N, C-alpha and C positions, 0 to 999 in steps of 0.2 A: 690364756694369760695366767700368771701365777696369782696366788691368793693375795688380796690387797691387805695392807697393814691397817690397823684400826687408828683412826684419828684420835689423839688424846683430848681430854677436856682441859680447857685453859681457864685460868683464874682471871686473867686480864688480857686486854688486846695487845699489850706490849709483849706478854708471854707468847701469845699466838704469833705475832709478827716475828719474834725471834725464832720460833720453831720453824716457820715456813721459810725463813731466810737461810736455814741450814738443811732443809729436807726437800726432796723432789716430790711434788704433789702427785706425779704419775704412780708412785708407789702406794698412794692412799685413795686415789679417785679413778674410777673407770670412765674415762672420757668418751668411750664408744657408746655409752648409754646416755650421753648428754642430749638435751632437747633445746631447741631454739625457743626463746621467750621474747615477747614484746614488752618493753617497759615504757608504755605509752604515757605514764604520768611523769616521767623524767623530763625535766626542762634542760635544754642545752645551756651550758654556762655562757654567760654574757660578759662583755667587756664594755666599759663606759668609754665613749668617745665624745669629742667635741666637734661639732660641725657648724659652719657659718652659713646661714641662709638669709636671703634678703627678707626684709620685714613683710613686703607684700606676699611673697611666696609662703612664708610661715603663717600669715593670716589666712591665706587661701587653704592651706593644709588644715588649720584649726577649724575653719568653717566646714570643710569636707568631713573631718572627723566628727564634728558635732552633729552633722546631718546623718552620719552612719552610727552615731552613738557609741563611738570608741575613743579612747584617749588618742590625742594627736601623735604622740610618739609611737604608739602601737600601729597607727595607720602608716606612718613613715616606714616602720620596719616591714610591714606587709608589702608596701609598694617596692621597697628595695629587694625583698626576697623574691617577689614575682618577677621583677625585671632581671635579676641575676639568673634565675632559672631559665627565663626566655633567652637570654644571651647565650647561656651554656648550651641549650638545645640547638640553637642556630649554628653554633661552632662545630657541632659533631656531625 
């Protein structure tokens, strides 16, 4: 591969954004030397939704969450996630 160009120093993010919008990063970065990294502290972005539950079901969920010492909304997300994974595995 030919010699890589040196990445200039930028004064602002806007200046850097403008630079990369007009230049090919392959001329500046050797992607063959890249390494995989795990960004375990990143949290997936979430979207707020509204869901209607019967009062008895919600009360049962809250009681379960209290027993497990977790917020009830977190428990609902855990249950949904587990069930979706289970359904997807059975379909494959």
